[in-house]
Residue, then its C-alpha position, 0 to 999 in steps of 0.5 A: i352875462l348874469y354873473r356880471v350883473l351880480e358883480a355889479g350888485l355886489l359892488v353897489l352893495i358893498l359901497f351903498g348897502p348894510i355891509s359897507e360898515l363891515v369892509p374898510s373904508p374906500e380910499y376914493p369913495l367918490l371914485g368907488k360909488a361912481t364906478s359901481l353906478a356905472y357898472v350897475a347901468l352897463a350890466p343891464i345893457l350888456l345883458f339885453w344885447a346878449m339876449r338878442k343873440v347877435a354879433l356875439r364876439w362884439q358882445v364879449l369883447a365890449g364885456i370884457l373890456v368893461d369888466v376890466t375897466v370897472a375892475m381896475l377903478a374898483i381896485h383903486a378906489i377900494p384897495s382892501a378889495a383888491s384880491g376879491v375883485a381880481l378873483m371875480l374878473v377870473f371868471n369873466v376872462g375865462a368865459t371870454a376865452m371859452l366863447l371867442p377864438l385864442r387870440y381874442g381869449l388871451a387878448g382878454g387875459a393879457l388886458a386884465g393883467v396889464a390893468m392890474i399892473a396899471e393900477y399898481v403903478w397908478g397907486y404907486l406913483g400917486f403915493a397911495a398908502s395902499a400901493t406901498d402895502r401891497p407887494l408888486a408880486e400880487p398884480l403880476m401873479f394875477a396877470v399870469s393867473f389870467l393868462s393861464i385861466a384864458m388858455l385853459c378855458y379856450l382849450l375846454g370850450r374848443q373840446l366842448r365845441e368839438s363834442q357838440a359838432l361831433a354829437e350833431r353829426r352822428g345824429g344826423e348820420l343816425a337820422d339818415m340811416a333810420a329814414v333809409n332803413e324805414l324806407i327799405i322796410r316800408r318797400m318791402r314785399t314781405g309784411v313787417l310788424l312791430v308789436d309792443g308787450e301789450g299787443t299793439i302794432r307800433l309799426a307796420n310797413e305797406a305789405a303788412l298793412l295790405q294784408l291785414g287791412d284797415r279796421g278804423g284805426d284799431r292798432r291791436l294785433a288781436t283785433l286785426s288778426p286773432a290767429l297771428a296774435e295767438r301764434l305771437d303769443s305762443w312764441r313768447r311763451t315757449g320760445s319756439s317758432d311755427e313757420t307754417p304759413l298762416e292765412v292772414g289776407a289774400d296772401r299768406i305770411g310766414v311768422l317765426 
């Protein structure tokens, strides 16, 4: 969508800006200026429509229709910029194919190709000097390129959507598994603690909390159970576990 605004601005810059002296004169100046001004007016409207995130299919179809029409008129008005305008249109066709189902993407590519050929025929029948200078192979090659880009971008978009759907599905499954594991640990009769390297308790199930008791929100193991903290430090230093029952609260807890 922002690319369309850039295209419109570039077209206006070529016809009205300081660089207009650096490009060959338009064959139909009035048509070129009217087309560029209309594109500048339509591009923000399409941008605002897209920001509302509703009716995506109609947004994209309306956008590609506007893009192809403007490209055909711009090429007819400025034949010297035909290749540049057609190359910019490749991105619009690719974006359409990436966002929409295959039939719509190919329709956008076919529409762009037909527009290129129609503009060539239009100039030839109008006896425009530029039409005789341009070979017929040029619009034909662009037509084939548009269809190829549409197919490739559709396949790329489908792969991206499938990958996103798979990632979301896997994320949901992992979240469910984590919730189940947390529920199992929380309901265990054995106290379970998760302690970080600084001795702060990050996770404790209900059994562990009942044994350690509540010390005003203090999560340091050394405060809640100095003996347990000392045994944990010993296990970290030596790597050997002491399975002797340790008095923690009303019950006893075994620590590895």
